[in-house]
C-alpha positions in Angstrom: -27.1 84.1 -54.3 -25.7 87.5 -53.4 -22.3 88.1 -54.9 -19.3 88.9 -52.7 -18.9 92.4 -54.0 -18.7 94.4 -50.8 -20.9 97.5 -50.4 -20.7 99.1 -47.0 -23.9 100.6 -45.6 -23.5 103.3 -42.9 -25.8 104.4 -40.1 -25.0 108.0 -40.9 -26.4 107.7 -44.4 -30.0 106.8 -43.3 -32.8 108.5 -45.0 -36.5 107.6 -45.0 -38.1 105.9 -47.9 -39.7 108.3 -50.3 -43.2 106.7 -50.2 -45.6 105.3 -47.6 -47.6 102.2 -48.1 -51.3 102.3 -47.3 -51.9 98.5 -47.7 -50.5 95.4 -49.3 -52.4 92.6 -51.0 -50.5 89.5 -51.9 -51.7 86.4 -53.8 -49.6 83.2 -53.8 -50.2 80.4 -56.3 -48.0 77.8 -54.9 -46.0 75.4 -57.0 -42.6 74.0 -56.0 -40.7 75.2 -59.1 -43.0 78.0 -60.3 -44.8 79.8 -57.5 -46.6 82.9 -58.7 -46.7 85.9 -56.4 -49.1 88.7 -57.4 -48.7 92.0 -55.4 -51.1 94.9 -55.3 -49.6 97.8 -53.2 -51.0 101.3 -52.7 -48.2 103.8 -52.4 -48.4 107.5 -51.4 -45.5 110.1 -51.3 -43.8 110.4 -47.9 -43.8 114.1 -47.1 -40.9 113.6 -44.6 -38.5 112.0 -47.1 -36.0 113.6 -49.4 -36.5 113.4 -53.2 -35.3 110.0 -54.6 -35.8 107.5 -57.3 -38.5 104.9 -56.9 -36.6 101.7 -56.1 -37.9 98.3 -54.9 -35.7 95.5 -53.7 -35.9 92.2 -55.4 -33.6 89.2 -55.8 -33.9 86.0 -57.7 -37.3 87.0 -59.0 -38.6 86.5 -62.6 -40.8 89.5 -63.4 -43.9 88.5 -65.4 -45.6 91.8 -65.5 -45.7 95.2 -63.7 -48.3 98.0 -63.8 -49.0 101.4 -62.2 -52.6 102.4 -61.9 -53.6 99.6 -64.3 -51.2 100.6 -67.1 -48.4 98.1 -67.8 -44.8 99.3 -67.5 -41.3 98.0 -68.2 -39.1 98.8 -65.2 -35.3 98.6 -65.2 -34.6 95.3 -63.4 -31.2 94.5 -61.8 -29.9 91.8 -59.6 -30.8 94.0 -56.6 -34.2 95.2 -57.6 -36.0 97.5 -60.0 -36.5 101.2 -60.8 -39.2 103.0 -62.7 -40.8 106.4 -62.9 -43.9 106.9 -60.8 -46.7 109.5 -60.4 -46.3 112.5 -58.1 -49.3 111.5 -56.0 -50.7 108.2 -54.7 -50.7 105.2 -57.1 -51.4 101.5 -57.2 -48.4 99.3 -57.9 -49.0 95.8 -59.3 -46.4 93.1 -60.1 -46.5 89.4 -60.8 -43.3 87.4 -60.3 -42.3 83.8 -60.4 -40.1 82.1 -57.8 -38.8 78.6 -57.2 -39.2 77.6 -53.5 -37.9 74.0 -54.1 -34.6 75.4 -55.4 -34.1 77.8 -52.5 -31.5 76.1 -50.4 -30.5 79.3 -48.6 -33.7 79.0 -46.5 -34.4 82.7 -46.9 -37.5 84.0 -48.5 -40.1 81.3 -49.5 -38.6 77.9 -49.6 -39.6 74.2 -49.1 -38.7 71.9 -46.2 -39.6 68.3 -46.9 -42.7 69.2 -48.8 -43.8 72.1 -46.7 -43.7 75.7 -47.9 -42.3 78.2 -45.3 -40.7 81.6 -45.1 -37.9 83.3 -43.4 -37.8 87.0 -44.1 -35.6 88.5 -41.4 -33.5 90.4 -42.2 -33.8 90.8 -46.0 -35.6 87.7 -47.2 -38.9 89.3 -48.4 -37.1 90.7 -51.5 -36.8 87.1 -52.6 -40.6 86.9 -52.6 -41.7 90.0 -54.5 -40.4 93.5 -55.4 -40.8 95.7 -52.3 -39.1 98.3 -50.2 -37.5 95.7 -47.9 -36.5 97.8 -45.0 -37.9 97.8 -41.4 -39.2 101.4 -41.4 -41.7 100.8 -44.2 -44.8 99.4 -42.5 -48.2 98.4 -43.8 -51.2 96.2 -43.2 -51.1 92.9 -45.2 -53.9 90.9 -46.8 -52.8 87.6 -48.1 -54.5 84.9 -50.3 -52.9 81.5 -50.6 -53.8 79.1 -53.3 -52.5 75.6 -53.2 -53.4 71.9 -52.9 -52.1 71.5 -49.3 -54.5 71.1 -46.4 -53.1 73.9 -44.2 -52.5 77.4 -45.5 -51.3 79.9 -43.0 -50.2 83.6 -42.9 -50.0 86.5 -40.5 -52.9 87.9 -38.6 -56.5 86.6 -38.5 -58.1 84.2 -40.9 -60.8 85.9 -43.0 -61.9 83.1 -45.3 -61.1 79.7 -46.7 -62.3 77.2 -49.2 -61.2 74.2 -51.3 -57.6 75.0 -52.1 -57.4 78.5 -50.8 -57.3 80.6 -47.6 -57.2 84.3 -46.9 -55.6 86.2 -44.0 -55.5 89.8 -42.8 -53.1 91.3 -40.4 -54.6 94.6 -39.1 -51.4 95.8 -37.4 -48.9 97.6 -39.7 -45.7 95.7 -40.0 -42.4 95.7 -42.0 -41.9 93.0 -44.6 -39.4 91.1 -42.5 -42.3 90.0 -40.2 -44.3 88.5 -43.1 -44.8 84.8 -42.9 -46.5 82.0 -44.9 -46.7 78.3 -44.3 -48.4 75.6 -46.3 -48.2 71.9 -45.7 -49.7 68.7 -44.5 -49.8 69.6 -40.9 -51.8 68.8 -37.7 -52.4 71.2 -34.8 -52.1 70.8 -31.1 -54.7 73.4 -30.1 -55.6 75.3 -26.9 -56.9 78.7 -26.0 -56.0 81.7 -23.9 -58.2 84.4 -22.5 -56.5 87.8 -22.1 -57.0 90.0 -19.1 -59.5 92.1 -21.0 -61.5 89.0 -22.0 -60.3 88.5 -25.5 -60.4 84.8 -26.5 -57.3 83.7 -28.4 -57.0 80.4 -30.3 -53.6 78.9 -29.9 -52.1 76.3 -32.3 -48.8 74.5 -32.6 -48.7 73.1 -36.1 -46.4 70.0 -36.7 -46.0 67.2 -39.1 -48.2 64.1 -38.5 -46.5 62.0 -35.8 -45.1 64.9 -33.8 -48.4 65.8 -32.0 -47.2 64.2 -28.8 -44.3 66.6 -28.5 -46.3 69.8 -28.3 -47.9 69.9 -24.8 -44.8 71.5 -23.1 -44.5 74.2 -25.8 -48.2 75.1 -25.4 -47.9 75.5 -21.7 -44.8 77.6 -22.1 -46.7 79.8 -24.5 -49.6 80.3 -22.1 -47.1 81.1 -19.2 -45.5 83.7 -21.4 -48.8 85.3 -22.3 -49.7 85.5 -18.6 -46.3 86.7 -17.5 -46.2 89.5 -20.1 -49.6 90.8 -18.9 -48.6 90.7 -15.2 -45.1 92.0 -15.4 -45.1 94.4 -18.4 -48.9 95.0 -18.9 -48.8 93.7 -22.4 -51.8 91.9 -23.8 -51.9 89.9 -27.0 -53.8 91.7 -29.9 -55.0 89.1 -32.4 -57.7 86.4 -32.4 -55.2 83.6 -33.1 -51.6 82.8 -32.3 -49.9 80.1 -34.5 -46.6 78.3 -34.1 -45.2 76.1 -36.8 -42.4 73.6 -36.4 -40.0 73.5 -39.4 -37.1 71.0 -39.8 -35.0 73.1 -42.1 -34.4 76.5 -40.4 -31.3 78.6 -40.1 -32.1 80.1 -36.7 -33.9 79.1 -33.6 -37.3 80.8 -34.3 -38.8 83.8 -35.8 -41.4 86.2 -34.3 -43.5 86.9 -37.4 -46.8 88.6 -36.3 -49.2 86.0 -35.2 -47.4 83.2 -37.0 -44.1 82.2 -35.3 -42.0 79.8 -37.3 -39.8 77.6 -35.1 -36.9 75.3 -35.8 -38.3 72.0 -34.8 -35.6 71.6 -32.1 -36.9 74.7 -30.4 -40.5 73.6 -29.9 -40.9 69.8 -30.0 -40.3 68.1 -26.6 -41.1 64.9 -24.7 -39.4 63.3 -21.7 -38.2 60.4 -23.8 -36.6 62.5 -26.6 -35.6 65.8 -24.9 -33.2 66.7 -22.1 -33.8 69.1 -19.3 -31.7 71.6 -21.1 -33.9 71.2 -24.2 -37.0 71.9 -22.1 -35.6 75.0 -20.6 -34.4 76.3 -23.9 -37.7 75.6 -25.5 -39.5 77.5 -22.7 -37.1 80.5 -23.1 -37.3 80.6 -26.9 -41.1 80.4 -27.0 -41.2 83.2 -24.5 -38.6 85.3 -26.4 -40.6 85.1 -29.7 -43.9 85.8 -28.0 -42.4 88.8 -26.2 -41.4 90.2 -29.5 -45.1 90.8 -30.2 -44.6 94.1 -28.4 -40.8 94.6 -28.3 -40.1 94.0 -32.0 -43.5 93.9 -33.8 -45.7 96.6 -32.4 -42.6 98.7 -31.9 -40.0 97.7 -34.5 -36.6 99.1 -35.7 -36.2 102.1 -37.9 -33.2 100.4 -39.6 -31.1 97.3 -39.0 -28.5 99.3 -37.1 -31.1 99.5 -34.3 -31.3 95.6 -34.2 -30.4 95.6 -30.5 -33.4 97.7 -29.8 -35.7 94.7 -30.3 -33.3 91.9 -29.6 -31.4 93.1 -26.6 -34.6 94.2 -24.9 -36.4 90.9 -25.7 -33.4 88.8 -24.5 -33.5 90.7 -21.3 -37.3 90.1 -21.0 -36.9 86.4 -21.7 -34.1 86.2 -19.1 -36.4 87.8 -16.5 -39.1 85.3 -17.4 -36.8 82.3 -17.0 -35.6 83.7 -13.7 -39.2 83.9 -12.5 -40.0 80.4 -13.7 -36.8 78.6 -12.6 -35.0 80.8 -10.1 -32.8 83.8 -10.6 -29.5 82.6 -9.1 -28.5 79.9 -11.5 -30.1 81.7 -14.5 -27.7 84.6 -13.8 -24.7 82.3 -13.6 -25.7 80.6 -16.8 -26.2 83.9 -18.6 -22.8 85.2 -17.6 -21.1 81.9 -18.5 -22.6 82.2 -21.9 -21.7 85.9 -22.3 -18.0 85.1 -21.4 -17.9 82.1 -23.7 -19.5 83.8 -26.8 -19.6 87.6 -26.5 -16.3 88.4 -24.7 -14.2 86.7 -27.4 -16.2 88.6 -30.0 -15.7 91.9 -28.2 -11.9 91.2 -28.0 -11.3 90.0 -31.5 -11.6 90.9 -35.2 -15.4 90.6 -35.2 -15.7 93.2 -32.5 -18.5 95.8 -33.1 -20.6 98.1 -31.0 -24.0 97.0 -29.7 -25.4 99.4 -32.3 -22.9 99.1 -35.2 -22.2 102.1 -37.4 -21.7 100.1 -40.7 -22.1 96.7 -42.2 -21.9 94.9 -45.5 -24.3 92.1 -44.7 -26.8 92.5 -41.9 -27.2 88.8 -41.4 -23.6 88.8 -39.9 -24.7 91.1 -37.1 -27.1 88.7 -35.4 -24.4 88.3 -32.9 -23.8 87.8 -29.2 -22.9 91.5 -28.9 -26.3 92.6 -30.3 -28.3 90.0 -28.3 -26.5 89.1 -25.1 -24.5 92.3 -24.6 -27.5 94.2 -25.7 -29.5 92.6 -22.9 -26.7 93.4 -20.4 -27.0 97.1 -21.3 -30.8 96.9 -20.5 -30.0 95.3 -17.2 -27.5 98.1 -16.3 -30.1 100.7 -17.3 -32.6 99.0 -15.0 -30.1 99.0 -12.1 -29.4 102.6 -12.6 -33.0 103.9 -12.6 -34.4 101.3 -10.3 -37.4 99.0 -10.7 -40.0 101.8 -10.5 -38.1 104.0 -13.0 -37.8 101.1 -15.3 -41.5 100.4 -15.2 -42.4 104.0 -15.8 -40.0 104.2 -18.7 -41.4 101.0 -20.3 -45.0 102.2 -20.0 -44.0 105.4 -21.7 -42.1 103.5 -24.4 -45.1 101.4 -25.3 -47.5 104.4 -25.1 -45.2 106.7 -27.1 -43.9 104.4 -29.8 -46.6 101.8 -30.4 -46.7 101.4 -34.2 -43.4 103.1 -34.7 -40.1 102.1 -36.2 -37.9 103.4 -33.4 -34.2 104.1 -32.6 -31.9 103.8 -29.7 -32.3 107.6 -29.2 -36.1 107.1 -28.8 -35.4 104.3 -26.3 -33.1 106.3 -24.1 -35.3 109.4 -24.4 -38.2 107.7 -22.7 -35.9 106.8 -19.8 -34.8 110.4 -19.5 -38.3 111.7 -19.7 -39.6 109.2 -17.2 -36.8 109.4 -14.6 -35.2 112.8 -15.2 -31.8 111.3 -15.7 -29.3 112.4 -18.4 -28.2 109.3 -20.3 -25.9 111.0 -22.7 -22.8 109.2 -21.3 -24.7 105.9 -20.8 -25.3 105.9 -24.6 -21.7 105.0 -25.1 -22.6 101.4 -24.2 -24.4 101.4 -27.6 -21.6 103.1 -29.6 -18.4 101.8 -28.1 -17.2 98.3 -28.9 -15.0 96.2 -26.5 -15.2 94.9 -23.0 -14.1 97.4 -20.3 -11.4 96.3 -17.9 -12.3 97.4 -14.4 -9.4 97.4 -11.8 -9.9 98.0 -8.1 -7.7 99.0 -5.2 -8.8 98.7 -1.6 -7.8 101.0 1.3 -8.6 100.6 5.0 -8.3 103.5 7.5 -9.1 102.1 10.9 -9.3 105.6 12.6 -11.1 107.7 10.1 -13.4 110.0 12.1 -17.0 109.1 11.5 -18.3 112.4 12.7 -16.6 114.4 10.0 -17.8 113.4 6.5 -15.1 113.6 3.8 -15.5 116.0 0.9 -17.7 115.0 -2.0 -15.3 115.8 -4.8 -16.3 114.5 -8.3 -14.1 111.5 -8.0 -15.5 110.4 -4.6 -18.9 109.3 -3.5 -19.8 108.6 0.1 -21.8 105.7 1.4 -23.8 106.2 4.6 -22.6 104.8 7.9 -23.4 101.1 8.0 -22.0 99.9 11.3 -20.8 101.3 14.6 -17.1 102.0 14.4 -14.7 104.6 13.2 -13.1 102.9 10.2 -13.2 104.0 6.6 -13.0 101.5 3.7 -12.4 102.9 0.2 -12.7 101.2 -3.1 -10.8 103.0 -5.9 -11.7 101.9 -9.4 -10.1 102.5 -12.8 -11.7 101.6 -16.1 -10.1 101.1 -19.4 -11.4 99.7 -22.7 -8.8 98.3 -25.1 -8.8 99.5 -28.7 -11.1 97.6 -31.1 -11.2 97.7 -35.0 -12.0 101.2 -36.0 -12.1 102.5 -32.4 -8.6 103.1 -31.0 -9.6 105.5 -28.3 -12.4 104.9 -25.7 -14.2 107.3 -23.4 -15.2 106.4 -19.9 -18.5 104.7 -19.6 -21.2 104.6 -16.9 -20.6 101.4 -14.9 -23.0 100.3 -12.2 -20.9 98.4 -9.7 -23.0 96.4 -7.2 -21.0 96.0 -3.9 -21.6 94.4 -0.6 -19.3 94.3 2.5 -19.0 91.4 4.9 -17.3 91.4 8.3 -14.7 88.8 9.3 -17.3 86.4 10.7 -19.3 86.4 7.4 -22.1 88.8 8.4 -23.1 91.4 5.9 -22.4 94.9 7.2 -23.2 96.7 4.0 -26.0 95.2 1.9 -25.8 95.4 -1.9 -25.2 99.0 -2.9 -24.9 100.1 -6.5 -22.0 102.5 -7.0 -22.2 104.5 -10.2 -18.9 105.0 -11.9 -18.7 107.7 -14.5 -15.0 108.6 -14.7 -11.8 106.9 -15.8 -10.8 106.7 -12.1 -13.1 107.1 -9.2 -13.2 106.2 -5.5 -16.1 105.3 -3.1 -15.8 105.3 0.6 -17.7 103.5 3.4 -17.5 105.0 6.9 -18.4 103.9 10.4 -17.0 100.3 10.1 -15.7 98.5 13.1 -13.3 96.2 11.3 -11.8 95.9 7.8 -14.5 94.3 5.7 -14.2 91.8 2.8 -15.7 93.4 -0.3 -18.0 91.5 -2.6 -17.6 93.4 -5.9 -19.7 93.3 -9.0 -22.5 91.4 -7.4 -24.9 89.7 -9.8 -22.4 90.7 -12.5 -23.9 94.1 -12.5 -21.9 95.2 -15.6 -20.4 93.3 -18.5 -16.8 94.1 -17.7 -13.6 92.2 -16.8 -12.9 92.7 -13.1 -9.1 92.9 -12.5 -8.6 92.5 -8.8 -5.6 91.4 -6.7 -7.2 89.2 -4.1 -5.7 86.6 -1.9 -6.6 83.0 -2.1 -7.8 83.2 1.5 -10.2 86.1 0.7 -11.7 84.3 -2.3 -12.2 81.2 -0.2 -13.9 83.3 2.4 -16.3 84.6 -0.2 -16.9 81.1 -1.5 -17.9 80.1 2.0 -19.8 83.2 3.1 -20.9 85.5 0.3 -24.6 86.2 0.4 -24.6 86.9 -3.3 -25.0 83.6 -5.2 -23.2 84.9 -8.3 -20.2 86.1 -6.4 -20.0 82.9 -4.4 -19.8 81.0 -7.7 -17.4 83.6 -9.1 -15.1 83.1 -6.1 -14.9 79.4 -6.9 -14.4 80.1 -10.6 -11.5 82.5 -9.8 -9.8 79.9 -7.6 -10.3 77.3 -10.3 -8.9 79.5 -13.0 -5.8 80.3 -10.9 -5.3 76.6 -10.1 -5.7 75.5 -13.7 -3.4 78.3 -15.0 -0.7 77.4 -12.6 -1.0 73.7 -13.6 -0.8 74.8 -17.3 2.1 77.2 -17.0 4.4 75.5 -14.4 2.8 72.1 -13.5 1.6 73.1 -10.0 -0.8 70.6 -8.5 -4.4 71.7 -8.1 -5.2 73.9 -5.1 -6.2 71.4 -2.3 -7.7 74.0 0.0 -10.0 75.2 -2.8 -11.0 71.7 -3.6 -11.9 71.1 0.1 -13.9 74.4 0.2 -15.7 73.5 -3.0 -16.5 70.1 -1.6 -18.0 71.6 1.4 -20.4 73.7 -0.7 -21.3 70.8 -3.0 -22.2 68.6 -0.1 -24.2 71.3 1.7 -27.8 70.0 1.4 -29.2 73.4 2.5 -28.2 74.8 -0.9 -30.3 74.0 -4.0 -29.1 71.2 -6.2 -29.0 73.4 -9.3 -26.7 75.8 -7.6 -24.4 73.0 -6.3 -24.3 71.6 -9.8 -23.2 75.0 -11.2 -20.4 75.1 -8.6 -19.0 71.9 -10.2 -18.6 73.5 -13.6 -15.0 74.4 -14.4 -13.9 77.4 -16.4 -14.2 76.5 -20.1 -11.0 75.7 -22.1 -11.7 78.7 -24.4 -11.8 81.0 -21.3 -8.5 79.6 -20.1 -6.9 80.3 -23.5 -8.3 83.8 -23.4 -6.8 84.4 -19.9 -3.4 83.0 -20.9 -3.4 85.2 -24.0 -4.4 88.3 -21.9 -1.5 87.6 -19.5 1.0 87.5 -22.3 1.3 83.7 -22.7 0.7 81.7 -25.8 -2.1 79.2 -25.0 -1.4 75.5 -25.7 -4.8 73.8 -26.3 -3.4 70.4 -25.5 -1.9 71.6 -22.2 -5.2 73.3 -21.4 -7.2 70.1 -22.1 -4.8 67.9 -20.1 -5.0 70.3 -17.1 -8.8 70.4 -17.2 -9.1 66.6 -17.5 -6.5 66.1 -14.8 -8.3 68.3 -12.4 -11.6 66.4 -12.9 -9.8 63.2 -12.2 -8.3 64.6 -9.0 -11.7 65.9 -7.9 -13.2 62.4 -8.4 -10.4 60.7 -6.5 -10.4 63.2 -3.7 -14.2 63.1 -3.2 -14.5 59.4 -3.8 -16.1 58.7 -0.4 -18.9 61.2 -0.7 -19.9 60.5 -4.3 -22.4 57.7 -3.6 -24.3 59.8 -1.0 -24.4 62.7 -3.4 -25.7 60.5 -6.2 -28.4 59.1 -3.9 -29.4 62.7 -2.9 -29.7 63.7 -6.5 -31.9 60.7 -7.5 -35.4 61.6 -8.5 -38.1 59.0 -7.6 -41.2 60.8 -8.9 -42.5 60.7 -12.5 -40.5 62.9 -14.8 -41.2 66.6 -14.8 -39.1 69.3 -16.5 -39.5 71.7 -13.6 -36.8 73.6 -11.6 -36.8 71.2 -8.7 -36.3 67.9 -10.7 -34.1 69.6 -13.2 -31.7 70.8 -10.5 -31.5 67.3 -9.0 -30.7 65.7 -12.4 -28.1 68.4 -13.1 -26.3 67.6 -9.9 -26.7 63.9 -10.5 -25.1 64.2 -14.0 -22.0 65.9 -12.6 -21.7 63.3 -9.9 -22.0 60.5 -12.4 -19.3 62.0 -14.6 -17.0 62.0 -11.6 -17.9 58.4 -10.7 -17.3 57.3 -14.2 -13.6 58.3 -13.9 -13.3 55.9 -11.0 -15.4 52.9 -12.0 -14.8 52.8 -15.8 -18.4 53.6 -16.5 -20.2 50.9 -14.5 -22.6 53.3 -12.8 -23.2 55.1 -16.2 -24.0 51.8 -17.9 -26.5 51.0 -15.2 -28.1 54.3 -15.6 -28.2 54.0 -19.4 -29.9 50.6 -19.2 -32.5 51.8 -16.7 -33.1 55.3 -18.1 -36.7 56.3 -18.7 -36.0 59.8 -20.0 -33.5 61.4 -22.4 -31.7 63.4 -19.7 -30.6 60.3 -17.9 -30.0 58.3 -21.0 -27.9 61.0 -22.8 -25.9 61.8 -19.6 -25.0 58.2 -19.2 -24.0 57.8 -22.8 -21.7 60.8 -22.6 -20.1 59.3 -19.5 -19.6 56.0 -21.2 -18.0 57.7 -24.3 -15.7 59.7 -22.1 -14.7 56.6 -20.1 -12.9 55.4 -23.2 -11.6 51.8 -23.9 -14.7 51.1 -25.9 -17.0 51.5 -22.9 -19.5 53.4 -24.9 -19.5 51.4 -28.2 -22.4 49.1 -27.4 -24.5 51.9 -25.8 -23.8 54.1 -28.9 -25.1 51.4 -31.2 -28.1 50.7 -29.0 -28.9 54.4 -28.9 -28.8 54.6 -32.7 -31.0 51.5 -33.1 -33.6 53.0 -30.7 -33.7 56.6 -32.1 -32.6 56.3 -35.7 -36.0 57.5 -36.9 -36.2 60.6 -34.7 -34.3 63.4 -36.4 -33.9 65.6 -33.4 -32.6 62.8 -31.1 -30.2 61.8 -33.9 -28.7 65.3 -33.9 -27.8 64.6 -30.3 -26.2 61.2 -31.3 -24.1 62.9 -33.9 -22.9 65.8 -31.8 -22.2 63.8 -28.6 -19.6 61.6 -30.4 -17.5 64.6 -31.4 -17.9 66.5 -28.1 -16.9 63.4 -26.1 -13.9 62.3 -28.2 -10.3 62.6 -27.2 -8.5 65.5 -28.9 -6.4 63.3 -31.0 -9.4 61.4 -32.4 -12.2 64.1 -32.5 -11.4 65.4 -36.0 -11.4 61.9 -37.5 -14.6 61.1 -35.6 -16.2 64.3 -37.1 -14.9 63.5 -40.5 -16.3 59.9 -40.3 -19.7 61.2 -39.2 -19.9 63.5 -42.2 -19.7 60.3 -44.3 -22.5 58.6 -42.3 -25.6 57.8 -44.3 -27.8 59.9 -41.9 -25.6 63.0 -42.2 -27.6 65.6 -44.2 -25.3 68.5 -44.6 -28.1 70.6 -46.2 -30.0 70.5 -42.9 -28.7 73.2 -40.6 -29.4 71.2 -37.4 -27.5 68.2 -38.6 -24.7 70.2 -40.1 -24.3 72.1 -36.8 -24.5 68.9 -34.8 -21.2 67.7 -36.2 -19.3 70.8 -37.3 -20.3 73.1 -34.4 -19.4 70.3 -32.0 -16.0 70.1 -33.6 -15.6 73.9 -33.4 -16.6 73.8 -29.7 -14.0 71.0 -28.9 -11.2 73.4 -28.1 -8.2 71.1 -28.2 -9.5 69.2 -31.3 -10.4 72.3 -33.4 -7.1 73.9 -32.6 -5.1 70.7 -33.3 -1.5 71.5 -34.0 -1.6 69.9 -37.4 -4.4 72.1 -38.6 -6.8 69.2 -39.3 -9.6 70.8 -37.3 -9.3 74.0 -39.3 -9.1 72.2 -42.6 -12.2 70.0 -42.0 -14.3 72.9 -41.0 -13.1 75.0 -43.9 -13.8 72.2 -46.4 -17.4 72.0 -45.2 -17.9 75.7 -45.0 -16.8 76.1 -48.6 -19.2 73.4 -49.7 -22.1 74.8 -47.6 -21.6 78.4 -48.7 -22.9 77.7 -52.2 -26.2 76.4 -50.7 -26.7 78.3 -47.4 -24.6 81.5 -46.9 -26.2 82.5 -43.6 -25.3 79.3 -41.8 -21.9 79.3 -43.3 -21.1 82.9 -42.3 -22.2 82.4 -38.7 -20.0 79.3 -38.4 -17.0 81.1 -39.7 -16.9 82.8 -36.3 -15.2 79.6 -35.0 -12.0 81.0 -36.4 -12.2 84.4 -34.7 -9.6 83.7 -32.0 -7.0 82.2 -34.3 -4.4 85.0 -33.7 -4.0 84.1 -30.0 -2.2 80.8 -30.7 1.3 79.8 -31.6 2.8 80.6 -35.0 2.2 77.1 -36.4 -1.5 77.1 -35.6 -1.8 80.7 -36.8 -0.3 79.7 -40.2 -2.7 76.8 -40.6 -5.7 78.8 -39.5 -4.8 81.6 -41.9 -4.4 79.1 -44.7 -7.8 77.7 -44.0 -9.4 81.2 -44.0 -7.5 82.2 -47.1 -8.8 79.1 -48.8 -12.3 80.0 -47.9 -11.8 83.6 -49.1 -10.4 82.4 -52.5 -13.5 80.3 -53.2 -15.0 81.2 -56.6 -18.5 82.7 -56.1 -18.2 83.1 -52.4 -21.3 84.7 -50.9 -21.2 88.3 -49.6 -22.1 86.9 -46.1 -19.1 84.7 -45.8 -16.8 87.0 -47.6 -17.4 89.8 -45.0 -16.8 87.5 -42.1 -13.6 86.0 -43.5 -12.2 89.3 -44.6 -12.8 90.8 -41.2 -10.9 88.0 -39.5 -8.0 88.1 -41.9 -7.5 91.9 -41.7 
């Protein structure tokens, strides 16, 4: 394990490695405790690098022998790697090391998962396999020979030979070590093929453990859709003869894009109607697309250094979001993306873990696989596309692939292709990559009914004019001010380029100004619309055109108008969310009853059969309890998690009672009679039906849910019903919970759902004890990341329970993180982020959270990963 001694690495200190690698030959002689790795690597001096010692990374390796040009040497070996003198010219490096995959519980490097060998090398896992310059800007072709007694032996690239107990692979495309992969096990393949647009035949395989073959068909179809979409939309064709996916039970992340051999967490590829929910299917489709899209945005063009991580991840998240929008519809996808951004990235941006999309320093790169790098990184790409337009974006991407194929690139390279392709100066836009924090965007509206349309106003730098949009002589002006609060290490912020998508509606709901993107570049700036007959209602930040907090004084009547009439689906949803937030905050702070007019307007939307079921389902989602706590804190109040929970639950009960008469008809409308399909149409209906069932269960004590549970022929309906029964209380779900366990006890992925649902559906005063009891359950395997997260992440996500006033939620999570850190630092460190908002609560909760964090920090032998996270939150 890495020790906790902090060593800060800075972007400004980057220098290229002193040698280039011409080719890499690796031989693996597999054995659980004593795997031998023999490396033969041809090095040559890098003429573009400064003078430096020859240093190769290496951790937890036992060096057997090393040689240069055939002559054995004795290098200086430390816990971080080795050094030795080398010739001035090209040379052959040889090393033989021994590693113990069975003892590798960190699931980083080469490790074993239930008898299967597999690897995870991103970000710095390859150094646990052999001595190597483990950095993304060192790229080479790889030839790999695997020797072992398992029937399936896989690595990157194309197969070049195989025999009894061995297989060889060659990847012709230069890649950094983090993209290396090896899998060996008793596996079976679900196979298919794909023909690229140039006629290349590609063999496709999803490798799984025997018994899981029936859960691969959906994943294979998702892969083929992804390959087709990337050809049609981005012009990118696959470049090897084979594409392999392997499902692994023990995996720290969702999946990994290793060249030609993607390794997936089993939960992110295995699916069947009986065992997977609609959300599982959509997530699997998106993750398979994401990892496949990395073939070009991450593999063929990789990162110069880990500070550029958003270059591949932000862009690929944006691409997979486009794909899902095309497959399932853009409106609800955008709503879901923004909801996720606000729930995960906004708190990160506004707390002790805040960092720029491209950080300038880190101690442990594994801690920067964050929502800021991924989700905010994708939002930055989206803004860039809005600013340059679809054609400009397409030209820039074509130039990016043409110019940087085979490169380890930087953000500067990325922005330069946009400047060269479109002629724009993106110097100011670059601040989105260098400044942390979420900008606050405030707006003031001015209406001048007699502004002369014939005399255009002056175009001073702070004012931009929109063309006349309707007959009349009125002028409507939007005046914006932007401000980004200080973040750790960045007290002062410069103005950013903010694309603000705006539309204007007249009083009868007609759109008089279609969506127009206003480009804000200054701290304060105004935009005017002339030639209007009446004062319009402004729909601002349509499609959530920038990742900002919009601060707007707007009447309840105007928001209700937008809820009823806005032509932008996101802003229609946002209007309802704004009314819901205000209603809930009023209930929390002074006991005001829910806003009846908003409930009636929402009911009208939900019962409007001309709208899609998935959109109507999204309209029924209330603001999360974490979001409400964040709003209270921003407004100067100390959030009370118990009061927030009571207000949210109370509102749901009132919605159910108020809409009692219409619920049966809505339930019938949402019913699906056809055989199960995880497509957008059926998924939307079941999503709406699940929300209606949840409301019905508050009225009938779970009778409708019990009927659905008993009759369910797919996991979506069964799990939805079980959740409703558990929330109904009074033991309504006990029998169903036992029946579910009896039915699915042998399916590891379904049992993850069983564990997590019990915590998520528990009352705040029992959820911690429920979680604690589940950690003592015979089926709880805390070494498996999926099972660990099923219980402990569910607790961290239960706002009122995790922030229990007695500190029991903090203590239970801290206990388990301390235990897990000794085995799996990556998972531990990422789950520490549950504590990042601890300073917003009352003094008692703060004291208990601090004590839990300090207890973690004081753990002997704490990993560097976890130490960095806890230290940042404490300081």
